[in-house]
C-alpha positions in Angstrom: 10.4 24.3 47.7 6.3 23.8 47.3 6.2 26.5 44.6 8.9 25.2 42.5 7.5 21.9 42.5 3.7 23.3 41.1 5.7 25.3 38.7 7.6 22.4 37.8 4.3 20.1 37.6 2.5 23.7 35.7 5.4 23.4 33.2 5.2 19.9 32.1 0.8 19.7 32.2 1.7 22.7 29.4 4.4 20.1 27.4 1.7 17.0 27.4 -1.1 19.2 26.1 1.3 20.8 23.6 2.5 17.5 22.7 -0.8 16.3 22.7 -2.5 19.2 20.0 0.7 18.9 17.7 -0.6 15.1 17.7 -3.3 16.0 17.2 -2.5 18.7 14.2 -0.4 16.0 12.7 -2.5 13.4 12.6 -5.5 15.6 10.7 -2.5 16.7 8.4 -2.3 14.2 7.3 -3.7 13.2 3.6 -5.9 10.8 3.8 -4.7 8.7 0.4 -3.8 5.0 -0.6 -1.0 5.2 -2.8 0.2 2.4 -4.8 3.4 1.9 -6.6 4.5 -1.3 -9.3 7.9 -1.4 -9.4 9.8 -1.1 -13.0 11.0 -4.9 -13.4 10.2 -6.5 -16.5 9.0 -10.1 -16.2 8.7 -10.3 -12.9 6.2 -8.7 -9.8 6.4 -6.4 -7.0 4.1 -4.0 -6.2 4.5 -1.5 -2.8 1.1 -0.2 -1.4 1.1 2.2 1.2 -1.9 3.8 3.8 -0.6 6.3 5.8 1.8 5.0 8.3 0.9 0.9 6.6 3.6 -0.1 4.4 2.1 -3.4 2.4 4.2 -5.2 -0.2 2.8 -7.2 -2.7 6.1 -10.5 -4.4 9.0 -9.1 -4.2 10.5 -9.4 -7.9 13.3 -11.2 -9.0 16.8 -10.6 -9.5 15.9 -7.0 -9.3 16.8 -6.4 -5.7 18.4 -3.1 -6.5 14.9 -2.0 -7.7 13.6 -2.7 -4.0 16.4 -1.3 -2.0 16.0 2.1 -4.0 12.2 1.7 -4.1 12.0 1.6 0.2 14.5 4.2 0.0 12.3 6.8 -1.4 9.1 5.7 0.3 11.2 6.1 3.4 10.1 2.6 4.5 11.0 1.9 8.4 8.7 -1.6 8.5 6.3 -3.8 6.4 3.1 -4.2 8.2 2.5 -7.0 5.5 4.5 -9.3 3.0 2.2 -10.9 0.8 4.0 -13.7 -1.2 1.3 -14.6 -4.2 3.0 -18.0 -5.0 6.1 -19.3 -4.9 7.8 -18.7 -8.4 11.0 -17.0 -8.5 9.8 -13.8 -10.2 7.3 -13.4 -7.5 9.5 -13.9 -4.3 12.9 -14.3 -5.8 13.7 -10.6 -3.3 11.8 -12.1 0.2 14.7 -13.7 2.1 15.9 -10.4 1.4 13.3 -8.2 2.5 12.8 -10.6 5.2 16.8 -10.6 6.5 17.2 -6.8 6.0 14.0 -4.7 7.1 11.5 -5.6 9.8 8.2 -7.4 8.9 5.3 -8.2 11.2 3.2 -10.3 8.8 3.7 -12.4 6.2 0.9 -14.5 4.0 1.5 -17.2 1.4 -0.5 -19.1 -0.4 -1.2 -22.8 0.6 1.2 -24.4 -2.1 4.5 -26.1 -1.6 7.1 -26.1 -4.5 9.4 -27.6 -3.3 12.1 -25.4 -4.9 15.2 -24.3 -2.9 13.8 -20.3 -3.3 10.7 -21.5 -1.7 12.8 -23.1 1.0 15.0 -20.3 1.9 12.2 -17.9 2.4 10.6 -20.5 4.3 13.3 -21.1 6.5 14.6 -17.3 7.6 11.1 -16.6 8.7 11.0 -19.2 11.3 14.7 -17.6 12.1 13.4 -14.0 12.6 10.2 -15.7 14.2 7.6 -13.9 12.2 4.3 -14.4 12.0 3.1 -16.4 9.2 0.1 -17.3 7.8 -1.1 -19.7 5.3 -4.1 -18.4 3.6 -6.7 -21.2 3.6 -9.7 -19.7 3.9 -10.9 -15.1 2.7 -8.8 -13.0 5.5 -10.0 -9.9 5.9 -7.7 -6.8 7.6 -9.3 -3.1 8.0 -7.6 -0.1 8.9 -9.6 3.0 9.4 -10.7 4.1 5.3 -8.9 0.8 4.4 -10.3 -2.6 3.6 -7.7 -5.8 2.3 -8.9 -9.3 1.2 -6.9 -11.8 0.2 -8.5 -14.7 -1.0 -6.8 -18.3 -1.8 -7.7 -21.3 -3.6 -10.4 -22.8 -3.1 -9.0 -26.3 -4.4 -5.5 -27.0 -4.2 -5.0 -26.9 -8.4 -2.0 -28.4 -9.7 0.4 -25.8 -10.5 1.3 -22.8 -8.6 0.2 -20.0 -10.9 -3.3 -20.8 -10.4 -2.6 -21.4 -6.4 -1.8 -17.7 -6.2 -3.6 -15.6 -3.8 -5.5 -13.2 -5.0 -5.7 -9.6 -3.5 -8.6 -6.5 -3.2 -7.5 -3.5 -1.8 -10.8 -1.2 -0.9 -10.6 2.6 -0.4 -13.4 5.4 -0.4 -15.4 3.7 -3.1 -12.1 2.4 -5.0 -10.9 -0.9 -5.7 -7.8 -2.5 -6.9 -7.6 -5.8 -7.4 -4.3 -7.8 -7.8 -4.4 -11.8 -9.3 -0.7 -13.0 -9.3 -0.5 -15.3 -12.1 -3.7 -17.2 -12.0 -4.5 -18.8 -15.5 -7.0 -20.4 -17.0 -8.5 -23.0 -14.9 -8.4 -20.8 -11.8 -9.9 -17.3 -13.4 -13.4 -20.0 -14.6 -13.6 -21.0 -10.7 -13.6 -17.0 -9.8 -15.3 -15.2 -12.9 -18.8 -15.2 -11.6 -17.8 -13.8 -8.2 -15.9 -10.8 -9.6 -17.0 -7.6 -10.1 -15.6 -3.7 -11.6 -12.7 -2.7 -10.4 -10.9 0.7 -10.9 -7.4 -0.9 -11.3 -6.7 -4.4 -12.7 -3.4 -5.9 -12.2 -3.5 -8.2 -15.6 -2.6 -11.9 -14.5 0.2 -13.5 -15.3 2.4 -10.4 -17.2 0.0 -9.9 -19.9 -0.2 -13.8 -21.4 -3.7 -14.6 -23.0 -5.2 -17.1 -21.9 -9.3 -18.7 -22.6 -10.4 -16.8 -19.2 -8.6 -13.7 -20.0 -10.4 -11.4 -22.1 -14.0 -13.0 -20.1 -11.8 -11.4 -17.0 -10.9 -8.0 -18.6 -14.7 -7.5 -19.5 -16.0 -8.6 -16.6 -14.0 -6.4 -13.7 -14.3 -2.9 -16.3 -10.9 -1.6 -15.2 -9.9 2.0 -15.6 -6.4 1.1 -15.1 -4.6 -2.2 -15.9 -1.4 -2.8 -14.7 0.9 -5.1 -16.7 4.2 -6.8 -15.1 5.9 -7.8 -18.1 7.3 -6.8 -21.5 5.1 -8.3 -23.8 1.5 -8.3 -23.2 -0.7 -10.6 -25.5 -1.7 -8.2 -29.2 -5.3 -9.3 -28.0 -5.0 -8.6 -24.6 -3.8 -4.9 -25.7 -6.9 -4.6 -27.9 -9.7 -5.6 -25.4 -8.3 -3.4 -23.0 -8.3 -0.5 -25.3 -11.5 -1.5 -26.8 -12.7 -0.8 -23.1 -11.2 3.3 -23.1 -8.6 1.8 -20.3 -5.6 3.5 -18.9 -2.9 0.5 -19.9 0.2 1.0 -17.9 3.4 -1.3 -18.0 6.3 -2.2 -15.3 8.6 -2.7 -17.5 8.7 1.3 -19.5 8.7 2.9 -16.0 7.3 3.1 -12.6 3.9 3.1 -11.8 2.7 5.3 -9.2 -0.9 5.7 -8.3 -2.9 7.0 -5.8 -6.4 6.8 -4.4 -7.7 9.7 -2.9 
């Protein structure tokens, strides 16, 4: 009887070692890379960020639920670790209620701006019902996951419109930088321009529409890749991007996948 028990214990020990070894092997084989997906929608914003097992969604588009459904299915997303809603315009939070209702969401970030709209009210209601951690970002918020650093920047003052109150998100990975600017316009851009640095990827603000600070923003950040989430970007924006030899990608044309290794 004792001999059988020892054999069982030995087999359990060997099994545990095998499981641990397999886990370590799979972790070592896991590609340490940052994947950025910009969904193929016209004049709205939605981006999915994948870093190993972590999923971050920045904005949710508007009337493009099928696009988001297909992207989540294709990427085999089972859980959304962070959902960033840059500001409460419907072309940025239009599918937020649907996502929160249908997928596990761990944490949500929102700007401190109340638009008093029905859609924003519905989003906040479902967040409360689901008891999801909801952070209203009032000061810089940093998250570090292995080699990925994510910094979320709120406005330093309350502006009179939702666009300028957008959360700005900077992703840093292996020396690469990707800057998501929401829909910031002239006033907010002017307030932050001095603190900006060169980035590898820039999500052009407000669907590629020009304002008095747009060109300064591009020249200060000098992106290698520019993402435009609009059908008709301003020609002056396109011209300056071409002048700095920046690769221009437009989401109304097709889905965009960028990988940093």
